C-alpha positions in Angstrom: -67.6 -152.2 -11.8 -67.5 -150.2 -14.6 -70.1 -147.0 -14.0 -71.1 -143.8 -16.5 -68.9 -141.3 -16.8 -70.1 -137.9 -14.8 -70.1 -134.4 -16.1 -69.9 -133.5 -19.4 -67.8 -134.6 -21.9 -66.9 -134.7 -25.4 -65.4 -137.0 -28.4 -64.4 -135.2 -31.3 -64.3 -137.3 -34.3 -66.1 -138.2 -37.9 -69.7 -139.1 -36.5 -71.9 -141.6 -38.4 -75.6 -142.7 -37.6 -78.9 -143.8 -38.3 -82.0 -141.9 -38.1 -84.6 -144.3 -39.4 -84.2 -147.6 -42.3 -82.8 -146.2 -45.8 -85.4 -148.7 -47.1 -88.2 -146.6 -46.0 -87.0 -143.4 -46.3 -84.9 -141.6 -48.7 -81.7 -142.4 -48.3 -80.0 -139.3 -48.2 -83.0 -138.7 -45.0 -81.9 -142.3 -43.0 -78.7 -140.9 -42.4 -76.6 -137.9 -40.5 -72.7 -138.2 -41.0 -70.7 -135.4 -40.2 -67.1 -135.4 -41.0 -65.2 -133.4 -38.1 -67.5 -133.8 -35.5 -68.4 -133.4 -31.7 -70.8 -136.1 -29.8 -71.4 -134.1 -26.3 -72.1 -136.3 -23.3 -73.1 -136.0 -19.7 -74.0 -138.3 -16.8 -73.7 -141.3 -19.4 -76.5 -140.0 -22.0 -76.3 -138.1 -25.2 -76.6 -134.3 -25.2 -76.3 -133.0 -28.7 -73.9 -134.0 -31.3 -73.1 -131.5 -34.1 -70.3 -129.4 -36.9 -67.0 -129.3 -34.5 -67.0 -125.8 -35.4 -69.8 -125.0 -34.2 -70.3 -126.9 -30.4 -66.5 -126.5 -30.1 -67.0 -122.1 -29.1 -68.9 -123.7 -26.5 -66.9 -126.6 -24.5 -63.8 -126.3 -22.2 -61.3 -127.7 -24.3 -60.5 -130.2 -20.7 -63.7 -132.2 -21.4 -63.2 -132.8 -25.5 -61.0 -136.0 -26.5 -59.4 -135.5 -29.8 -60.1 -138.7 -32.1 -59.7 -136.6 -35.0 -59.5 -139.4 -38.0 -61.5 -141.9 -36.7 -65.4 -142.7 -37.2 -67.3 -142.8 -34.4 -70.7 -144.8 -34.7 -72.9 -146.4 -32.4 -72.5 -149.1 -30.5 -73.9 -153.1 -32.4 -76.5 -154.9 -31.7 -76.1 -158.4 -31.5 -80.0 -159.7 -31.8 -79.2 -163.5 -31.3 -76.1 -165.2 -29.5 -74.8 -168.3 -27.5 -72.2 -167.5 -25.1 -71.7 -170.7 -23.7 -70.7 -171.7 -27.3 -67.5 -169.3 -27.3 -65.7 -172.4 -27.0 -66.8 -174.4 -29.9 -67.1 -171.6 -32.3 -65.1 -172.9 -36.0 -66.6 -176.0 -34.9 -66.2 -178.3 -38.2 -68.9 -180.1 -40.7 -72.3 -180.4 -39.5 -76.1 -179.2 -39.9 -77.6 -177.9 -38.4 -79.7 -181.1 -35.6 -75.7 -182.9 -36.1 -73.5 -179.7 -34.9 -76.4 -180.1 -31.8 -75.2 -183.6 -31.2 -71.8 -183.8 -31.4 -70.7 -180.3 -30.7 -73.5 -178.4 -28.3 -75.0 -180.3 -25.8 -71.5 -181.9 -25.1 -70.0 -178.0 -24.3 -73.0 -177.3 -22.6 -73.3 -180.6 -20.0 -69.5 -178.7 -18.7 -71.4 -175.6 -17.2 -72.7 -178.1 -15.1 -69.8 -176.5 -13.2 -70.2 -172.6 -12.2 -66.1 -172.1 -12.4 -66.1 -173.3 -16.1 -69.1 -170.4 -16.6 -67.8 -167.7 -14.7 -64.8 -168.5 -17.2 -66.4 -168.8 -20.5 -68.7 -165.6 -19.5 -65.7 -163.3 -18.9 -63.7 -164.7 -22.4 -67.2 -164.4 -24.2 -68.0 -160.3 -22.9 -63.9 -160.1 -23.7 -64.9 -160.9 -27.1 -68.4 -158.5 -27.5 -66.4 -155.7 -26.8 -63.7 -155.5 -28.7 -65.5 -156.1 -31.8 -67.9 -152.8 -30.4 -71.2 -155.0 -29.7 -72.4 -153.2 -26.7 -75.9 -154.9 -26.8 -76.9 -158.8 -27.0 -79.7 -161.2 -27.0 -77.9 -164.6 -25.5 -79.0 -167.7 -24.7 -77.6 -169.7 -21.7 -77.4 -173.4 -20.7 -80.2 -174.7 -19.2 -78.3 -174.8 -16.1 -79.3 -171.8 -13.8 -76.6 -170.9 -12.3 -74.7 -170.0 -16.0 -77.2 -166.8 -15.9 -76.4 -166.1 -12.8 -73.9 -165.5 -13.9 -74.0 -164.6 -17.7 -76.1 -161.1 -15.5 -73.6 -160.5 -12.7 -70.8 -159.9 -15.9 -72.4 -158.0 -17.8 -72.9 -155.8 -14.6 -70.0 -155.8 -13.5 -69.8 -153.8 -17.1 -72.7 -151.6 -17.3 -73.2 -153.4 -21.1 -77.5 -153.0 -21.8 -78.0 -156.8 -22.2 -81.3 -159.0 -22.2 -80.1 -163.6 -21.7 -82.7 -166.4 -20.5 -81.7 -170.0 -19.2 -82.6 -172.6 -21.6 -85.9 -174.8 -21.5 -85.4 -177.9 -22.6 -87.3 -181.5 -21.2 -86.6 -183.3 -24.5 -85.4 -185.3 -27.2 -81.7 -183.7 -25.6 -79.5 -185.5 -22.4 -80.9 -186.0 -20.1 -77.7 -183.8 -17.8 -79.4 -181.0 -19.8 -82.5 -181.6 -19.5 -85.2 -179.8 -16.7 -88.5 -180.1 -16.6 -91.4 -177.8 -16.9 -92.5 -176.6 -13.8 -88.2 -176.6 -12.5 -87.3 -174.7 -15.9 -90.7 -172.1 -14.6 -89.3 -172.4 -11.2 -85.7 -170.9 -11.7 -86.9 -168.9 -15.0 -89.1 -166.8 -12.6 -86.2 -167.0 -9.8 -84.3 -165.3 -12.6 -86.3 -162.8 -13.3 -87.3 -161.2 -10.1 -83.6 -161.5 -9.5 -82.0 -159.7 -12.4 -85.7 -158.6 -15.0 -84.7 -154.4 -15.3 -81.7 -154.6 -13.0 -80.0 -151.7 -14.1 -79.4 -152.3 -18.0 -80.3 -156.0 -17.5 -83.4 -157.6 -18.9 -84.4 -161.1 -18.9 -86.0 -163.9 -21.8 -87.9 -166.1 -21.6 -86.0 -169.3 -23.9 -87.4 -172.0 -25.0 -84.3 -173.4 -26.8 -86.4 -174.5 -29.9 -89.4 -176.3 -30.7 -87.8 -180.0 -30.9 -86.5 -180.2 -26.9 -90.1 -178.9 -25.3 -93.4 -180.2 -24.5 -96.8 -178.5 -24.9 -96.4 -178.2 -21.0 -92.8 -177.4 -20.6 -93.9 -174.0 -23.8 -97.8 -173.5 -21.7 -95.8 -172.6 -18.7 -93.8 -170.0 -20.9 -96.4 -168.9 -21.9 -97.4 -168.7 -18.9 -94.3 -166.4 -17.9 -94.6 -164.3 -20.4 -98.3 -163.3 -18.9 -97.0 -162.6 -16.0 -94.4 -161.1 -16.8 -95.1 -158.9 -19.5 -92.2 -156.9 -20.7 -89.7 -160.1 -20.8 -88.8 -161.5 -23.8 -88.8 -164.9 -25.8 -85.9 -166.0 -27.1 -86.0 -168.4 -30.0 -85.3 -170.0 -32.9 -88.0 -170.6 -35.5 -87.4 -172.5 -39.4 -83.5 -173.0 -39.7 -82.7 -175.3 -41.6 -85.5 -177.9 -43.5 -85.0 -180.7 -41.2 -86.1 -179.3 -38.5 -89.3 -177.9 -39.8 -90.1 -181.6 -41.0 -89.2 -182.9 -37.0 -91.2 -180.3 -35.9 -94.3 -181.1 -37.9 -93.7 -184.4 -37.1 -93.9 -183.5 -33.2 -96.7 -181.2 -34.1 -99.1 -182.6 -36.3 -101.6 -180.8 -35.7 -99.6 -176.9 -36.1 -100.2 -175.3 -39.2 -96.5 -174.7 -39.2 -93.4 -174.1 -37.3 -94.4 -170.4 -35.6 -98.0 -171.5 -35.2 -96.7 -174.1 -32.7 -95.2 -171.0 -30.3 -98.1 -169.2 -31.1 -100.4 -171.4 -28.7 -98.9 -171.3 -26.9 -99.2 -167.3 -26.2 -95.1 -167.0 -27.6 -95.6 -164.5 -30.3 -95.6 -160.9 -29.8 -94.2 -157.8 -29.3 -90.3 -158.9 -27.3 -90.6 -162.2 -29.7 -87.4 -162.5 -30.7 -87.3 -166.0 -34.0 -83.6 -166.8 -34.3 -83.2 -167.7 -38.7 -86.2 -167.5 -39.7 -84.6 -168.8 -43.2 -87.2 -170.8 -44.7 -90.4 -168.8 -42.9 -93.8 -168.9 -45.1 -95.8 -165.4 -46.1 -98.2 -167.0 -43.5 -95.7 -167.2 -40.8 -94.4 -163.5 -42.0 -98.5 -161.7 -41.3 -98.3 -163.2 -38.7 -95.3 -162.2 -36.6 -96.2 -158.5 -38.6 -98.7 -158.2 -37.2 -97.6 -159.3 -33.0 -94.9 -157.7 -33.7 -92.4 -160.1 -32.9 -88.6 -159.8 -34.7 -86.6 -161.8 -36.7 -83.1 -162.7 -36.2 -81.2 -162.8 -38.9 -78.3 -164.8 -38.6 -75.8 -165.0 -42.2 -72.3 -166.8 -41.0 -74.4 -169.4 -39.0 -76.7 -169.4 -42.2 -74.1 -170.0 -44.4 -71.8 -172.9 -42.0 -74.0 -174.5 -41.5 -75.6 -174.6 -45.1 -79.0 -173.3 -43.5 -80.0 -171.3 -46.6 -80.4 -168.1 -47.9 -82.5 -165.4 -45.6 -84.8 -163.4 -47.8 -84.1 -160.1 -46.2 -85.7 -158.0 -48.8 -89.5 -160.0 -48.9 -89.5 -160.1 -45.4 -89.1 -156.7 -44.6 -91.9 -155.3 -47.4 -94.1 -157.6 -45.3 -93.8 -155.7 -42.2 -91.8 -158.5 -40.4 -88.6 -156.6 -37.5 -85.5 -158.0 -38.8 -82.3 -157.6 -36.2 -78.9 -159.5 -36.9 -77.3 -162.0 -35.3 -74.1 -163.3 -34.8 -75.3 -166.8 -33.5 -71.7 -167.9 -32.4 -70.8 -170.9 -32.3 -72.5 -171.6 -35.4 -72.1 -168.3 -36.2 -67.8 -167.7 -37.4 -67.1 -164.7 -35.9 -68.8 -162.3 -32.9 -67.8 -159.3 -35.6 -71.1 -157.4 -36.4 -69.0 -156.0 -39.3 -68.0 -159.4 -40.7 -70.9 -160.7 -39.8 -72.9 -157.5 -42.5 -70.2 -158.8 -44.9 -71.7 -162.2 -45.1 -75.2 -160.8 -45.6 -74.0 -158.6 -48.6 -72.5 -161.8 -50.1 -76.4 -163.7 -48.9 -78.4 -161.3 -50.7 -75.9 -161.2 -54.2 -76.9 -164.6 -54.1 -80.3 -163.6 -54.2 -79.6 -161.2 -57.2 -80.2 -158.0 -54.5 -78.3 -155.3 -53.2 -77.9 -154.4 -50.0 -76.4 -150.8 -49.8 -74.0 -150.0 -46.4 -76.3 -147.8 -45.1 -78.7 -150.6 -44.5 -76.2 -153.2 -43.0 -75.1 -150.4 -40.2 -78.7 -149.7 -39.5 -79.5 -153.2 -39.2 -77.0 -153.6 -36.1 -77.5 -149.8 -33.9 -80.7 -148.4 -34.6 -82.4 -151.2 -36.2 -81.5 -153.9 -34.0 -82.9 -152.0 -31.3 -86.3 -151.5 -33.2 -86.4 -155.6 -33.3 -85.5 -155.4 -29.6 -87.8 -152.3 -28.4 -84.4 -150.7 -26.9 -84.9 -147.7 -29.6 -85.9 -144.4 -26.9 -82.5 -145.8 -25.1 -80.0 -146.7 -28.0 -79.7 -147.7 -31.3 -78.6 -144.1 -32.5 -77.2 -140.7 -31.6 -81.0 -139.0 -30.8 -80.5 -136.5 -27.4 -81.8 -138.1 -24.1 -80.1 -141.9 -25.9 -77.4 -143.9 -24.3 -74.0 -143.1 -25.3 -73.3 -146.4 -26.2 -71.2 -145.7 -29.3 -67.3 -147.9 -30.5 -65.2 -145.4 -32.4 -64.0 -147.3 -35.5 -60.3 -146.5 -37.4 -60.5 -146.4 -40.7 -56.5 -147.2 -41.5 -56.7 -150.4 -38.9 -54.6 -152.8 -41.8 -52.7 -151.9 -44.7 -55.2 -153.0 -46.7 -57.7 -150.9 -45.5 -55.8 -147.9 -45.6 -54.6 -148.0 -49.4 -58.1 -149.1 -50.4 -59.8 -145.8 -48.0 -57.5 -143.4 -50.6 -59.6 -144.7 -53.4 -63.1 -144.1 -51.5 -65.4 -141.3 -52.8 -68.3 -141.4 -49.9 -69.4 -142.1 -46.9 -71.3 -144.8 -48.3 -68.2 -146.1 -50.4 -65.9 -145.9 -47.0 -68.3 -147.9 -45.2 -68.6 -150.5 -47.7 -65.0 -151.1 -47.5 -64.8 -151.7 -43.7 -67.9 -153.9 -43.7 -65.9 -156.5 -47.0 -62.1 -155.7 -45.6 -62.9 -155.2 -41.6 -62.9 -157.8 -38.3 -62.2 -156.8 -35.7 -59.4 -154.5 -36.0 -60.7 -151.8 -36.9 -62.1 -151.6 -33.3 -60.4 -148.6 -31.6 -62.3 -148.2 -28.9 -65.6 -149.1 -27.1 -68.0 -147.4 -25.0 -70.5 -148.4 -22.6 -72.6 -145.0 -21.3 -70.1 -142.1 -21.6 -67.2 -145.0 -19.8 -65.0 -146.7 -22.0 -64.4 -150.5 -21.6 -62.2 -151.8 -24.2 -59.3 -150.3 -25.8 -56.9 -151.8 -28.5 -53.8 -150.0 -27.3 -54.4 -151.4 -24.1 
């Protein structure tokens, strides 16, 4: 099991982190970049960062790891992903509802076998860390042991992770259905075992409104009342056919979000994946309650769901994180995910600054998850999760970087041309958990 590094350690490299949302503050004040810096860590937490010339005289050379030429950024935060869909990433040719029936549900049936779940969980976490993701909000399956397996693997690697058992009592294969009562009891047992154990947190996880009855959603709300600091994780307004289905199933609700709201599920620490087609009324309610949307660029494009109006939704005060949404999402890489986010904005006549992109997958994600007191940037006292990026990882990147004139341009090129190959190392609380060269 990986433990935090004890004592003082330091890393020399270029350092970049966000201090605030670039869309809300002046661009120059929203970030800190140090071309030749020191990141100082003690017992797994950030102590300080600054210029090498200023801090190096205070340090014994033996505690400094020289990564000159590399760029260190905070660990990436994925606010929506399905670990049981790891082996069906890239499944061909369907939109949301058919995709669930043809690929997702058959694959999730295989998780009745605990050993199968263990194999996939290990593969899933290997993919996360090789892509620089150190925190994620994660779906399990309906099987209680799928979540035990998930948390066990996360604990081994000392990662800050949030996960939950899927609640689903209708409109799915019989093998994947629970009942309102069993879903409640299983979730309660998992919360008691795993929530706030080390760096782990639990999320009450109805798949989406069409697969849960009112009775099940009501018991999900009961769990949130009984455990006020757990998360709520589900889907919202991803696909037009899905929205029409929700309206037919819940005719008394004024909109999709209202289905959840009537059962007490719209609250701080509630994360609703997608929100591609939310109306202003729903945005107002999300902002009022402190709930968040997870913007999932690659899956929205892959399933033909639509173009997420990031700027419009954020202007209404809604918290927004970013999710890969694997397996409908086509990459574990948050870097590649933000490349697709840029293109989605372009198709709406909007621009996405590369510093804003980095904010969304670090500090912005932390704020969406109410974890910005612990992770998201290099403020003193926070947990030392970070990624070492190689700006020369490919021949094309190496050639292109020679012509970059600013940190913004370097970051944009990295996100446009980069993938998992740019991740040189990943650290959790100051301890190495992945190295590309090992």
